[in-house]
Each structure stands twice: as structure tokens, then as C-alpha cells.
C-alpha positions in Angstrom: 0.7 -3.4 -5.1 2.3 -4.4 -1.8 5.7 -3.9 -3.3 4.7 -0.4 -4.5 3.4 0.6 -1.1 6.6 -0.7 0.6 8.7 1.3 -1.8 6.7 4.4 -1.0 7.0 3.9 2.7 10.8 3.7 2.4 11.0 7.1 0.7 11.7 10.2 2.7 8.9 12.8 3.3 10.6 15.2 0.9 10.8 12.6 -1.9 7.1 11.8 -1.4 6.1 15.4 -1.6 8.2 15.8 -4.8 6.6 12.7 -6.4 3.1 13.9 -5.3 3.7 17.2 -7.1 5.0 15.5 -10.2 2.0 13.1 -10.3 -0.5 15.9 -9.8 1.0 17.8 -12.7 1.0 14.7 -14.9 -2.6 14.0 -14.0 -3.6 17.6 -15.0 -1.8 17.3 -18.3 -3.4 13.9 -19.0 -6.9 15.2 -18.2 -6.3 18.3 -20.4 -5.3 16.1 -23.3 -8.5 14.0 -22.9 -10.7 17.1 -22.8 -9.0 18.5 -25.8 -10.2 15.5 -27.8 -7.0 13.6 -27.9 -8.4 10.6 -26.0 -6.4 8.2 -24.0 -4.6 5.2 -25.3 -4.6 3.6 -21.9 -7.8 4.5 -20.0 -6.5 3.0 -16.7 -3.7 5.6 -16.6 -5.8 8.3 -14.9 -7.1 5.8 -12.4 -3.7 4.5 -11.6 -2.3 8.0 -11.1 -5.2 8.9 -8.8 -4.7 5.8 -6.7 -0.9 6.4 -6.4 -1.6 10.0 -5.3 -4.0 8.7 -2.7 -1.4 6.2 -1.4 1.2 9.0 -1.1 -1.3 11.2 0.7 -2.2 8.4 3.1 1.5 7.8 4.0 2.1 11.5 4.5 -1.0 11.8 6.8 0.3 8.9 8.8 3.6 10.7 9.3 1.7 13.8 10.4 2.6 16.0 7.5 0.2 18.9 6.8 -0.2 19.8 3.2 
């Protein structure tokens, strides 16, 4: 996890915002598959995506970026 946070902090603000948008879209898609009855093969996938989104938001807030 420390390695992941370090990698996120090294990215530019623009890159973080792009990754945030991508993760949010992927999370919506994954949730819609679950609701449609497809189920998840890896149940921790949603949890990991939510945590990664939270990490990115934290870094952006530390940088003073308003979303």
C-alpha cells in the first residue's frame, strides 16, 4: 500500500484527475453488473476501487484542488 500511495503522489494533478474519472466509471460499471445479477468473481474489487478513489481524492485535497 505504501508503494501505491507513493506512486500516486508522484503523478501530476492532471493524471490523478484522469485516473479518478476512469476509476469512477469502472466502479459504476462493476456495480451495474452486480445489480444486473452477474455477480462478482472477486468481491474485493469494489472495495479496492473505492479505497483507491479515496486515496486519490485525499491527495488532490492536500494539493488544494477543488473538484
